[in-house]
PDB file with SEQRES, HELIX, SHEET and CRYST1 records, atoms N, CA, C and O in Angstrom:
SEQRES   1 A   81  MET ARG SER GLU GLN ALA PRO ALA ARG ALA MET VAL ALA          
SEQRES   2 A   81  SER MET PRO ARG LEU PRO ALA PHE ALA GLU HIS ARG PHE          
SEQRES   3 A   81  ILE GLY THR ARG ASP ASP MET THR LEU PHE ASP CYS ASP          
SEQRES   4 A   81  GLU ALA ASP ASP PHE GLU ARG LEU GLU ALA ARG VAL ALA          
SEQRES   5 A   81  SER ASP ASP LEU VAL ALA THR LYS GLY LEU GLN SER PHE          
SEQRES   6 A   81  SER PRO ASP THR VAL ALA GLU ALA ARG ASN ARG GLY PHE          
SEQRES   7 A   81  ARG ARG SER                                                  
HELIX    1 AA1 ARG A    9  VAL A   12  1                                   4    
HELIX    2 AA2 PRO A   19  PHE A   21  5                                   3    
HELIX    3 AA3 ALA A   41  ASP A   54  1                                  14    
HELIX    4 AA4 VAL A   70  ASN A   75  1                                   6    
SHEET    1 AA1 4 LEU A  62  SER A  64  0                                        
SHEET    2 AA1 4 PHE A  26  THR A  29 -1                                        
SHEET    3 AA1 4 THR A  34  ASP A  37 -1                                        
SHEET    4 AA1 4 ARG A  79  ARG A  80  1                                        
CRYST1    1.000    1.000    1.000  90.00  90.00  90.00 P 1           1          
ATOM      1  N   MET A   1      -9.136 -44.687  80.075  1.00  0.00           N  
ATOM      2  CA  MET A   1      -7.745 -44.435  79.787  1.00  0.00           C  
ATOM      3  C   MET A   1      -7.028 -45.762  79.593  1.00  0.00           C  
ATOM      4  O   MET A   1      -7.160 -46.665  80.420  1.00  0.00           O  
ATOM      5  N   ARG A   2      -6.288 -45.887  78.531  1.00  0.00           N  
ATOM      6  CA  ARG A   2      -5.582 -47.111  78.195  1.00  0.00           C  
ATOM      7  C   ARG A   2      -4.305 -47.224  79.012  1.00  0.00           C  
ATOM      8  O   ARG A   2      -3.552 -46.259  79.142  1.00  0.00           O  
ATOM      9  N   SER A   3      -4.073 -48.388  79.551  1.00  0.00           N  
ATOM     10  CA  SER A   3      -2.853 -48.621  80.320  1.00  0.00           C  
ATOM     11  C   SER A   3      -1.668 -48.776  79.380  1.00  0.00           C  
ATOM     12  O   SER A   3      -1.789 -49.394  78.323  1.00  0.00           O  
ATOM     13  N   GLU A   4      -0.519 -48.216  79.761  1.00  0.00           N  
ATOM     14  CA  GLU A   4       0.682 -48.350  78.960  1.00  0.00           C  
ATOM     15  C   GLU A   4       1.548 -49.491  79.449  1.00  0.00           C  
ATOM     16  O   GLU A   4       2.668 -49.665  78.970  1.00  0.00           O  
ATOM     17  N   GLN A   5       1.050 -50.266  80.389  1.00  0.00           N  
ATOM     18  CA  GLN A   5       1.777 -51.419  80.886  1.00  0.00           C  
ATOM     19  C   GLN A   5       1.428 -52.643  80.047  1.00  0.00           C  
ATOM     20  O   GLN A   5       0.371 -52.691  79.418  1.00  0.00           O  
ATOM     21  N   ALA A   6       2.304 -53.612  80.040  1.00  0.00           N  
ATOM     22  CA  ALA A   6       2.050 -54.860  79.322  1.00  0.00           C  
ATOM     23  C   ALA A   6       0.871 -55.570  79.971  1.00  0.00           C  
ATOM     24  O   ALA A   6       0.692 -55.486  81.186  1.00  0.00           O  
ATOM     25  N   PRO A   7       0.062 -56.269  79.174  1.00  0.00           N  
ATOM     26  CA  PRO A   7      -1.074 -56.991  79.740  1.00  0.00           C  
ATOM     27  C   PRO A   7      -0.584 -58.166  80.575  1.00  0.00           C  
ATOM     28  O   PRO A   7       0.547 -58.630  80.425  1.00  0.00           O  
ATOM     29  N   ALA A   8      -1.451 -58.631  81.450  1.00  0.00           N  
ATOM     30  CA  ALA A   8      -1.124 -59.826  82.236  1.00  0.00           C  
ATOM     31  C   ALA A   8      -0.877 -60.988  81.286  1.00  0.00           C  
ATOM     32  O   ALA A   8      -1.476 -61.050  80.213  1.00  0.00           O  
ATOM     33  N   ARG A   9      -0.008 -61.900  81.666  1.00  0.00           N  
ATOM     34  CA  ARG A   9       0.353 -63.033  80.808  1.00  0.00           C  
ATOM     35  C   ARG A   9      -0.876 -63.827  80.359  1.00  0.00           C  
ATOM     36  O   ARG A   9      -0.880 -64.354  79.246  1.00  0.00           O  
ATOM     37  N   ALA A  10      -1.905 -63.928  81.181  1.00  0.00           N  
ATOM     38  CA  ALA A  10      -3.105 -64.675  80.808  1.00  0.00           C  
ATOM     39  C   ALA A  10      -3.800 -64.049  79.604  1.00  0.00           C  
ATOM     40  O   ALA A  10      -4.453 -64.753  78.833  1.00  0.00           O  
ATOM     41  N   MET A  11      -3.666 -62.717  79.432  1.00  0.00           N  
ATOM     42  CA  MET A  11      -4.317 -62.033  78.325  1.00  0.00           C  
ATOM     43  C   MET A  11      -3.523 -62.135  77.035  1.00  0.00           C  
ATOM     44  O   MET A  11      -4.088 -61.962  75.955  1.00  0.00           O  
ATOM     45  N   VAL A  12      -2.235 -62.408  77.117  1.00  0.00           N  
ATOM     46  CA  VAL A  12      -1.378 -62.411  75.934  1.00  0.00           C  
ATOM     47  C   VAL A  12      -1.869 -63.398  74.887  1.00  0.00           C  
ATOM     48  O   VAL A  12      -1.842 -63.090  73.696  1.00  0.00           O  
ATOM     49  N   ALA A  13      -2.312 -64.561  75.300  1.00  0.00           N  
ATOM     50  CA  ALA A  13      -2.739 -65.591  74.360  1.00  0.00           C  
ATOM     51  C   ALA A  13      -3.944 -65.151  73.527  1.00  0.00           C  
ATOM     52  O   ALA A  13      -4.101 -65.603  72.392  1.00  0.00           O  
ATOM     53  N   SER A  14      -4.793 -64.282  74.067  1.00  0.00           N  
ATOM     54  CA  SER A  14      -5.993 -63.875  73.347  1.00  0.00           C  
ATOM     55  C   SER A  14      -5.770 -62.685  72.418  1.00  0.00           C  
ATOM     56  O   SER A  14      -6.634 -62.378  71.596  1.00  0.00           O  
ATOM     57  N   MET A  15      -4.637 -62.019  72.534  1.00  0.00           N  
ATOM     58  CA  MET A  15      -4.354 -60.856  71.716  1.00  0.00           C  
ATOM     59  C   MET A  15      -3.523 -61.260  70.506  1.00  0.00           C  
ATOM     60  O   MET A  15      -2.724 -62.192  70.595  1.00  0.00           O  
ATOM     61  N   PRO A  16      -3.698 -60.574  69.371  1.00  0.00           N  
ATOM     62  CA  PRO A  16      -2.879 -60.913  68.196  1.00  0.00           C  
ATOM     63  C   PRO A  16      -1.426 -60.545  68.435  1.00  0.00           C  
ATOM     64  O   PRO A  16      -1.124 -59.511  69.031  1.00  0.00           O  
ATOM     65  N   ARG A  17      -0.538 -61.392  67.971  1.00  0.00           N  
ATOM     66  CA  ARG A  17       0.888 -61.143  68.131  1.00  0.00           C  
ATOM     67  C   ARG A  17       1.628 -61.668  66.912  1.00  0.00           C  
ATOM     68  O   ARG A  17       1.175 -62.604  66.253  1.00  0.00           O  
ATOM     69  N   LEU A  18       2.759 -61.064  66.621  1.00  0.00           N  
ATOM     70  CA  LEU A  18       3.656 -61.606  65.615  1.00  0.00           C  
ATOM     71  C   LEU A  18       4.323 -62.832  66.238  1.00  0.00           C  
ATOM     72  O   LEU A  18       4.718 -62.781  67.402  1.00  0.00           O  
ATOM     73  N   PRO A  19       4.457 -63.922  65.499  1.00  0.00           N  
ATOM     74  CA  PRO A  19       5.022 -65.144  66.085  1.00  0.00           C  
ATOM     75  C   PRO A  19       6.394 -64.939  66.741  1.00  0.00           C  
ATOM     76  O   PRO A  19       6.659 -65.524  67.791  1.00  0.00           O  
ATOM     77  N   ALA A  20       7.243 -64.146  66.162  1.00  0.00           N  
ATOM     78  CA  ALA A  20       8.573 -63.926  66.726  1.00  0.00           C  
ATOM     79  C   ALA A  20       8.546 -63.043  67.986  1.00  0.00           C  
ATOM     80  O   ALA A  20       9.534 -62.971  68.717  1.00  0.00           O  
ATOM     81  N   PHE A  21       7.421 -62.381  68.233  1.00  0.00           N  
ATOM     82  CA  PHE A  21       7.287 -61.470  69.378  1.00  0.00           C  
ATOM     83  C   PHE A  21       6.011 -61.786  70.151  1.00  0.00           C  
ATOM     84  O   PHE A  21       5.264 -60.879  70.520  1.00  0.00           O  
ATOM     85  N   ALA A  22       5.766 -63.053  70.390  1.00  0.00           N  
ATOM     86  CA  ALA A  22       4.499 -63.511  70.958  1.00  0.00           C  
ATOM     87  C   ALA A  22       4.192 -62.923  72.339  1.00  0.00           C  
ATOM     88  O   ALA A  22       3.022 -62.787  72.697  1.00  0.00           O  
ATOM     89  N   GLU A  23       5.196 -62.579  73.104  1.00  0.00           N  
ATOM     90  CA  GLU A  23       4.951 -62.092  74.457  1.00  0.00           C  
ATOM     91  C   GLU A  23       5.165 -60.587  74.606  1.00  0.00           C  
ATOM     92  O   GLU A  23       5.303 -60.086  75.721  1.00  0.00           O  
ATOM     93  N   HIS A  24       5.191 -59.871  73.491  1.00  0.00           N  
ATOM     94  CA  HIS A  24       5.432 -58.429  73.544  1.00  0.00           C  
ATOM     95  C   HIS A  24       4.235 -57.656  73.009  1.00  0.00           C  
ATOM     96  O   HIS A  24       3.716 -57.957  71.934  1.00  0.00           O  
ATOM     97  N   ARG A  25       3.808 -56.667  73.763  1.00  0.00           N  
ATOM     98  CA  ARG A  25       2.703 -55.812  73.347  1.00  0.00           C  
ATOM     99  C   ARG A  25       3.190 -54.692  72.442  1.00  0.00           C  
ATOM    100  O   ARG A  25       2.561 -54.407  71.423  1.00  0.00           O  
ATOM    101  N   PHE A  26       4.301 -54.052  72.796  1.00  0.00           N  
ATOM    102  CA  PHE A  26       4.811 -52.909  72.049  1.00  0.00           C  
ATOM    103  C   PHE A  26       5.977 -53.335  71.180  1.00  0.00           C  
ATOM    104  O   PHE A  26       6.956 -53.898  71.672  1.00  0.00           O  
ATOM    105  N   ILE A  27       5.872 -53.063  69.872  1.00  0.00           N  
ATOM    106  CA  ILE A  27       6.897 -53.408  68.890  1.00  0.00           C  
ATOM    107  C   ILE A  27       7.231 -52.140  68.102  1.00  0.00           C  
ATOM    108  O   ILE A  27       6.341 -51.379  67.722  1.00  0.00           O  
ATOM    109  N   GLY A  28       8.511 -51.927  67.866  1.00  0.00           N  
ATOM    110  CA  GLY A  28       8.942 -50.777  67.087  1.00  0.00           C  
ATOM    111  C   GLY A  28       9.585 -51.205  65.783  1.00  0.00           C  
ATOM    112  O   GLY A  28      10.177 -52.282  65.697  1.00  0.00           O  
ATOM    113  N   THR A  29       9.470 -50.361  64.769  1.00  0.00           N  
ATOM    114  CA  THR A  29      10.162 -50.591  63.505  1.00  0.00           C  
ATOM    115  C   THR A  29      11.402 -49.721  63.502  1.00  0.00           C  
ATOM    116  O   THR A  29      11.316 -48.508  63.691  1.00  0.00           O  
ATOM    117  N   ARG A  30      12.552 -50.333  63.290  1.00  0.00           N  
ATOM    118  CA  ARG A  30      13.829 -49.638  63.431  1.00  0.00           C  
ATOM    119  C   ARG A  30      14.107 -48.640  62.316  1.00  0.00           C  
ATOM    120  O   ARG A  30      14.818 -47.660  62.536  1.00  0.00           O  
ATOM    121  N   ASP A  31      13.564 -48.866  61.130  1.00  0.00           N  
ATOM    122  CA  ASP A  31      13.889 -47.962  60.022  1.00  0.00           C  
ATOM    123  C   ASP A  31      13.272 -46.579  60.183  1.00  0.00           C  
ATOM    124  O   ASP A  31      13.873 -45.584  59.776  1.00  0.00           O  
ATOM    125  N   ASP A  32      12.083 -46.503  60.770  1.00  0.00           N  
ATOM    126  CA  ASP A  32      11.448 -45.192  60.941  1.00  0.00           C  
ATOM    127  C   ASP A  32      11.127 -44.870  62.410  1.00  0.00           C  
ATOM    128  O   ASP A  32      10.484 -43.862  62.704  1.00  0.00           O  
ATOM    129  N   MET A  33      11.584 -45.740  63.331  1.00  0.00           N  
ATOM    130  CA  MET A  33      11.427 -45.536  64.775  1.00  0.00           C  
ATOM    131  C   MET A  33       9.965 -45.340  65.191  1.00  0.00           C  
ATOM    132  O   MET A  33       9.663 -44.538  66.074  1.00  0.00           O  
ATOM    133  N   THR A  34       9.069 -46.079  64.545  1.00  0.00           N  
ATOM    134  CA  THR A  34       7.646 -46.015  64.854  1.00  0.00           C  
ATOM    135  C   THR A  34       7.288 -47.103  65.849  1.00  0.00           C  
ATOM    136  O   THR A  34       7.764 -48.232  65.737  1.00  0.00           O  
ATOM    137  N   LEU A  35       6.454 -46.770  66.817  1.00  0.00           N  
ATOM    138  CA  LEU A  35       6.009 -47.699  67.848  1.00  0.00           C  
ATOM    139  C   LEU A  35       4.589 -48.168  67.538  1.00  0.00           C  
ATOM    140  O   LEU A  35       3.720 -47.364  67.202  1.00  0.00           O  
ATOM    141  N   PHE A  36       4.367 -49.467  67.654  1.00  0.00           N  
ATOM    142  CA  PHE A  36       3.053 -50.060  67.425  1.00  0.00           C  
ATOM    143  C   PHE A  36       2.593 -50.771  68.694  1.00  0.00           C  
ATOM    144  O   PHE A  36       3.383 -51.436  69.364  1.00  0.00           O  
ATOM    145  N   ASP A  37       1.308 -50.625  69.019  1.00  0.00           N  
ATOM    146  CA  ASP A  37       0.682 -51.298  70.157  1.00  0.00           C  
ATOM    147  C   ASP A  37      -0.130 -52.462  69.605  1.00  0.00           C  
ATOM    148  O   ASP A  37      -1.154 -52.246  68.957  1.00  0.00           O  
ATOM    149  N   CYS A  38       0.308 -53.685  69.850  1.00  0.00           N  
ATOM    150  CA  CYS A  38      -0.365 -54.864  69.292  1.00  0.00           C  
ATOM    151  C   CYS A  38      -1.746 -55.101  69.891  1.00  0.00           C  
ATOM    152  O   CYS A  38      -2.505 -55.912  69.360  1.00  0.00           O  
ATOM    153  N   ASP A  39      -2.095 -54.416  70.983  1.00  0.00           N  
ATOM    154  CA  ASP A  39      -3.437 -54.525  71.555  1.00  0.00           C  
ATOM    155  C   ASP A  39      -4.433 -53.619  70.835  1.00  0.00           C  
ATOM    156  O   ASP A  39      -5.639 -53.740  71.049  1.00  0.00           O  
ATOM    157  N   GLU A  40      -3.951 -52.723  69.995  1.00  0.00           N  
ATOM    158  CA  GLU A  40      -4.807 -51.842  69.209  1.00  0.00           C  
ATOM    159  C   GLU A  40      -4.937 -52.423  67.801  1.00  0.00           C  
ATOM    160  O   GLU A  40      -3.936 -52.576  67.101  1.00  0.00           O  
ATOM    161  N   ALA A  41      -6.149 -52.744  67.385  1.00  0.00           N  
ATOM    162  CA  ALA A  41      -6.384 -53.425  66.108  1.00  0.00           C  
ATOM    163  C   ALA A  41      -5.774 -52.669  64.920  1.00  0.00           C  
ATOM    164  O   ALA A  41      -5.146 -53.287  64.060  1.00  0.00           O  
ATOM    165  N   ASP A  42      -5.947 -51.355  64.860  1.00  0.00           N  
ATOM    166  CA  ASP A  42      -5.409 -50.570  63.745  1.00  0.00           C  
ATOM    167  C   ASP A  42      -3.882 -50.618  63.716  1.00  0.00           C  
ATOM    168  O   ASP A  42      -3.276 -50.788  62.658  1.00  0.00           O  
ATOM    169  N   ASP A  43      -3.269 -50.465  64.893  1.00  0.00           N  
ATOM    170  CA  ASP A  43      -1.809 -50.541  64.978  1.00  0.00           C  
ATOM    171  C   ASP A  43      -1.315 -51.910  64.513  1.00  0.00           C  
ATOM    172  O   ASP A  43      -0.362 -52.004  63.739  1.00  0.00           O  
ATOM    173  N   PHE A  44      -1.966 -52.963  64.988  1.00  0.00           N  
ATOM    174  CA  PHE A  44      -1.509 -54.302  64.651  1.00  0.00           C  
ATOM    175  C   PHE A  44      -1.652 -54.580  63.150  1.00  0.00           C  
ATOM    176  O   PHE A  44      -0.782 -55.214  62.553  1.00  0.00           O  
ATOM    177  N   GLU A  45      -2.741 -54.108  62.542  1.00  0.00           N  
ATOM    178  CA  GLU A  45      -2.918 -54.286  61.096  1.00  0.00           C  
ATOM    179  C   GLU A  45      -1.826 -53.562  60.315  1.00  0.00           C  
ATOM    180  O   GLU A  45      -1.284 -54.108  59.354  1.00  0.00           O  
ATOM    181  N   ARG A  46      -1.501 -52.333  60.725  1.00  0.00           N  
ATOM    182  CA  ARG A  46      -0.425 -51.588  60.052  1.00  0.00           C  
ATOM    183  C   ARG A  46       0.924 -52.275  60.238  1.00  0.00           C  
ATOM    184  O   ARG A  46       1.729 -52.331  59.308  1.00  0.00           O  
ATOM    185  N   LEU A  47       1.171 -52.796  61.438  1.00  0.00           N  
ATOM    186  CA  LEU A  47       2.417 -53.506  61.701  1.00  0.00           C  
ATOM    187  C   LEU A  47       2.513 -54.766  60.853  1.00  0.00           C  
ATOM    188  O   LEU A  47       3.557 -55.027  60.255  1.00  0.00           O  
ATOM    189  N   GLU A  48       1.449 -55.545  60.791  1.00  0.00           N  
ATOM    190  CA  GLU A  48       1.456 -56.755  59.958  1.00  0.00           C  
ATOM    191  C   GLU A  48       1.728 -56.421  58.493  1.00  0.00           C  
ATOM    192  O   GLU A  48       2.477 -57.133  57.825  1.00  0.00           O  
ATOM    193  N   ALA A  49       1.130 -55.355  57.996  1.00  0.00           N  
ATOM    194  CA  ALA A  49       1.349 -54.945  56.608  1.00  0.00           C  
ATOM    195  C   ALA A  49       2.813 -54.568  56.379  1.00  0.00           C  
ATOM    196  O   ALA A  49       3.398 -54.948  55.365  1.00  0.00           O  
ATOM    197  N   ARG A  50       3.407 -53.824  57.312  1.00  0.00           N  
ATOM    198  CA  ARG A  50       4.825 -53.453  57.199  1.00  0.00           C  
ATOM    199  C   ARG A  50       5.723 -54.683  57.234  1.00  0.00           C  
ATOM    200  O   ARG A  50       6.663 -54.790  56.446  1.00  0.00           O  
ATOM    201  N   VAL A  51       5.440 -55.607  58.140  1.00  0.00           N  
ATOM    202  CA  VAL A  51       6.248 -56.828  58.261  1.00  0.00           C  
ATOM    203  C   VAL A  51       6.196 -57.621  56.964  1.00  0.00           C  
ATOM    204  O   VAL A  51       7.222 -58.113  56.494  1.00  0.00           O  
ATOM    205  N   ALA A  52       5.010 -57.748  56.386  1.00  0.00           N  
ATOM    206  CA  ALA A  52       4.848 -58.510  55.146  1.00  0.00           C  
ATOM    207  C   ALA A  52       5.509 -57.810  53.958  1.00  0.00           C  
ATOM    208  O   ALA A  52       6.188 -58.460  53.164  1.00  0.00           O  
ATOM    209  N   SER A  53       5.325 -56.520  53.826  1.00  0.00           N  
ATOM    210  CA  SER A  53       5.841 -55.811  52.640  1.00  0.00           C  
ATOM    211  C   SER A  53       7.351 -55.588  52.688  1.00  0.00           C  
ATOM    212  O   SER A  53       8.013 -55.596  51.650  1.00  0.00           O  
ATOM    213  N   ASP A  54       7.897 -55.390  53.886  1.00  0.00           N  
ATOM    214  CA  ASP A  54       9.320 -55.067  54.010  1.00  0.00           C  
ATOM    215  C   ASP A  54      10.158 -56.189  54.618  1.00  0.00           C  
ATOM    216  O   ASP A  54      11.357 -56.017  54.839  1.00  0.00           O  
ATOM    217  N   ASP A  55       9.527 -57.350  54.892  1.00  0.00           N  
ATOM    218  CA  ASP A  55      10.206 -58.512  55.476  1.00  0.00           C  
ATOM    219  C   ASP A  55      11.031 -58.104  56.695  1.00  0.00           C  
ATOM    220  O   ASP A  55      12.215 -58.428  56.793  1.00  0.00           O  
ATOM    221  N   LEU A  56      10.397 -57.398  57.610  1.00  0.00           N  
ATOM    222  CA  LEU A  56      11.092 -56.831  58.762  1.00  0.00           C  
ATOM    223  C   LEU A  56      11.629 -57.862  59.748  1.00  0.00           C  
ATOM    224  O   LEU A  56      12.581 -57.574  60.474  1.00  0.00           O  
ATOM    225  N   VAL A  57      11.042 -59.054  59.789  1.00  0.00           N  
ATOM    226  CA  VAL A  57      11.563 -60.086  60.690  1.00  0.00           C  
ATOM    227  C   VAL A  57      12.909 -60.592  60.171  1.00  0.00           C  
ATOM    228  O   VAL A  57      13.869 -60.695  60.934  1.00  0.00           O  
ATOM    229  N   ALA A  58      12.981 -60.905  58.891  1.00  0.00           N  
ATOM    230  CA  ALA A  58      14.224 -61.437  58.308  1.00  0.00           C  
ATOM    231  C   ALA A  58      15.344 -60.399  58.311  1.00  0.00           C  
ATOM    232  O   ALA A  58      16.513 -60.750  58.468  1.00  0.00           O  
ATOM    233  N   THR A  59      14.999 -59.136  58.141  1.00  0.00           N  
ATOM    234  CA  THR A  59      16.022 -58.081  58.100  1.00  0.00           C  
ATOM    235  C   THR A  59      16.320 -57.501  59.483  1.00  0.00           C  
ATOM    236  O   THR A  59      17.069 -56.533  59.619  1.00  0.00           O  
ATOM    237  N   LYS A  60      15.711 -58.119  60.513  1.00  0.00           N  
ATOM    238  CA  LYS A  60      15.899 -57.657  61.900  1.00  0.00           C  
ATOM    239  C   LYS A  60      15.512 -56.185  62.059  1.00  0.00           C  
ATOM    240  O   LYS A  60      16.202 -55.407  62.717  1.00  0.00           O  
ATOM    241  N   GLY A  61      14.398 -55.833  61.441  1.00  0.00           N  
ATOM    242  CA  GLY A  61      13.932 -54.456  61.471  1.00  0.00           C  
ATOM    243  C   GLY A  61      12.922 -54.159  62.557  1.00  0.00           C  
ATOM    244  O   GLY A  61      12.317 -53.086  62.563  1.00  0.00           O  
ATOM    245  N   LEU A  62      12.726 -55.103  63.487  1.00  0.00           N  
ATOM    246  CA  LEU A  62      11.768 -54.903  64.571  1.00  0.00           C  
ATOM    247  C   LEU A  62      12.486 -54.848  65.905  1.00  0.00           C  
ATOM    248  O   LEU A  62      13.557 -55.430  66.079  1.00  0.00           O  
ATOM    249  N   GLN A  63      11.875 -54.136  66.847  1.00  0.00           N  
ATOM    250  CA  GLN A  63      12.457 -53.971  68.178  1.00  0.00           C  
ATOM    251  C   GLN A  63      11.385 -54.220  69.226  1.00  0.00           C  
ATOM    252  O   GLN A  63      10.287 -53.672  69.130  1.00  0.00           O  
ATOM    253  N   SER A  64      11.688 -55.031  70.217  1.00  0.00           N  
ATOM    254  CA  SER A  64      10.810 -55.173  71.378  1.00  0.00           C  
ATOM    255  C   SER A  64      11.470 -54.431  72.541  1.00  0.00           C  
ATOM    256  O   SER A  64      12.607 -53.973  72.425  1.00  0.00           O  
ATOM    257  N   PHE A  65      10.758 -54.315  73.652  1.00  0.00           N  
ATOM    258  CA  PHE A  65      11.233 -53.508  74.769  1.00  0.00           C  
ATOM    259  C   PHE A  65      11.083 -54.258  76.086  1.00  0.00           C  
ATOM    260  O   PHE A  65      10.161 -55.052  76.269  1.00  0.00           O  
ATOM    261  N   SER A  66      12.007 -53.988  76.991  1.00  0.00           N  
ATOM    262  CA  SER A  66      11.929 -54.562  78.326  1.00  0.00           C  
ATOM    263  C   SER A  66      12.301 -53.462  79.314  1.00  0.00           C  
ATOM    264  O   SER A  66      13.450 -53.023  79.331  1.00  0.00           O  
ATOM    265  N   PRO A  67      11.366 -53.011  80.130  1.00  0.00           N  
ATOM    266  CA  PRO A  67      10.007 -53.501  80.237  1.00  0.00           C  
ATOM    267  C   PRO A  67       9.170 -53.141  79.012  1.00  0.00           C  
ATOM    268  O   PRO A  67       9.481 -52.196  78.287  1.00  0.00           O  
ATOM    269  N   ASP A  68       8.121 -53.899  78.797  1.00  0.00           N  
ATOM    270  CA  ASP A  68       7.257 -53.784  77.627  1.00  0.00           C  
ATOM    271  C   ASP A  68       6.275 -52.629  77.834  1.00  0.00           C  
ATOM    272  O   ASP A  68       5.082 -52.847  78.045  1.00  0.00           O  
ATOM    273  N   THR A  69       6.794 -51.393  77.771  1.00  0.00           N  
ATOM    274  CA  THR A  69       5.982 -50.203  78.031  1.00  0.00           C  
ATOM    275  C   THR A  69       6.262 -49.113  76.999  1.00  0.00           C  
ATOM    276  O   THR A  69       7.305 -49.112  76.346  1.00  0.00           O  
ATOM    277  N   VAL A  70       5.320 -48.194  76.866  1.00  0.00           N  
ATOM    278  CA  VAL A  70       5.511 -47.038  75.991  1.00  0.00           C  
ATOM    279  C   VAL A  70       6.668 -46.181  76.510  1.00  0.00           C  
ATOM    280  O   VAL A  70       7.454 -45.651  75.724  1.00  0.00           O  
ATOM    281  N   ALA A  71       6.766 -46.049  77.819  1.00  0.00           N  
ATOM    282  CA  ALA A  71       7.838 -45.234  78.398  1.00  0.00           C  
ATOM    283  C   ALA A  71       9.214 -45.759  77.991  1.00  0.00           C  
ATOM    284  O   ALA A  71      10.099 -44.968  77.665  1.00  0.00           O  
ATOM    285  N   GLU A  72       9.407 -47.065  78.005  1.00  0.00           N  
ATOM    286  CA  GLU A  72      10.696 -47.631  77.602  1.00  0.00           C  
ATOM    287  C   GLU A  72      10.943 -47.420  76.113  1.00  0.00           C  
ATOM    288  O   GLU A  72      12.068 -47.126  75.707  1.00  0.00           O  
ATOM    289  N   ALA A  73       9.908 -47.568  75.301  1.00  0.00           N  
ATOM    290  CA  ALA A  73      10.051 -47.340  73.861  1.00  0.00           C  
ATOM    291  C   ALA A  73      10.436 -45.884  73.588  1.00  0.00           C  
ATOM    292  O   ALA A  73      11.303 -45.615  72.756  1.00  0.00           O  
ATOM    293  N   ARG A  74       9.802 -44.958  74.279  1.00  0.00           N  
ATOM    294  CA  ARG A  74      10.135 -43.539  74.121  1.00  0.00           C  
ATOM    295  C   ARG A  74      11.569 -43.273  74.558  1.00  0.00           C  
ATOM    296  O   ARG A  74      12.282 -42.487  73.934  1.00  0.00           O  
ATOM    297  N   ASN A  75      11.985 -43.931  75.635  1.00  0.00           N  
ATOM    298  CA  ASN A  75      13.354 -43.783  76.127  1.00  0.00           C  
ATOM    299  C   ASN A  75      14.359 -44.185  75.058  1.00  0.00           C  
ATOM    300  O   ASN A  75      15.467 -43.649  75.023  1.00  0.00           O  
ATOM    301  N   ARG A  76      13.994 -45.114  74.190  1.00  0.00           N  
ATOM    302  CA  ARG A  76      14.878 -45.588  73.118  1.00  0.00           C  
ATOM    303  C   ARG A  76      14.660 -44.842  71.806  1.00  0.00           C  
ATOM    304  O   ARG A  76      15.251 -45.196  70.786  1.00  0.00           O  
ATOM    305  N   GLY A  77      13.810 -43.807  71.825  1.00  0.00           N  
ATOM    306  CA  GLY A  77      13.639 -42.960  70.655  1.00  0.00           C  
ATOM    307  C   GLY A  77      12.484 -43.311  69.742  1.00  0.00           C  
ATOM    308  O   GLY A  77      12.341 -42.694  68.686  1.00  0.00           O  
ATOM    309  N   PHE A  78      11.647 -44.284  70.107  1.00  0.00           N  
ATOM    310  CA  PHE A  78      10.505 -44.678  69.289  1.00  0.00           C  
ATOM    311  C   PHE A  78       9.304 -43.803  69.634  1.00  0.00           C  
ATOM    312  O   PHE A  78       9.128 -43.393  70.782  1.00  0.00           O  
ATOM    313  N   ARG A  79       8.483 -43.525  68.626  1.00  0.00           N  
ATOM    314  CA  ARG A  79       7.284 -42.693  68.812  1.00  0.00           C  
ATOM    315  C   ARG A  79       6.082 -43.361  68.178  1.00  0.00           C  
ATOM    316  O   ARG A  79       6.217 -44.086  67.192  1.00  0.00           O  
ATOM    317  N   ARG A  80       4.903 -43.120  68.740  1.00  0.00           N  
ATOM    318  CA  ARG A  80       3.651 -43.650  68.185  1.00  0.00           C  
ATOM    319  C   ARG A  80       3.391 -42.984  66.837  1.00  0.00           C  
ATOM    320  O   ARG A  80       3.733 -41.821  66.628  1.00  0.00           O  
ATOM    321  N   SER A  81       2.792 -43.730  65.943  1.00  0.00           N  
ATOM    322  CA  SER A  81       2.490 -43.163  64.611  1.00  0.00           C  
ATOM    323  C   SER A  81       1.246 -42.312  64.660  1.00  0.00           C  
ATOM    324  O   SER A  81       0.838 -41.755  63.641  1.00  0.00           O  
TER     325      SER A  81                                                      
END                                                                             
């Protein structure tokens, strides 16, 4: 069973991250309220493609969460794709 908690800080460096969100595991796209888990390779690839095609960093179309959990993302209306 996959943990929905953020990984320990020591693990963050080894996982792929968007430079602007280097310490966040869960990232949401504001236009369609989709939640991406950067620890999941498929999710991260889809997120990178969206960021590149829609320039989501420049348009402020991304959302991080505190605490960095699925529960907090759901509380804000984001859902897994």
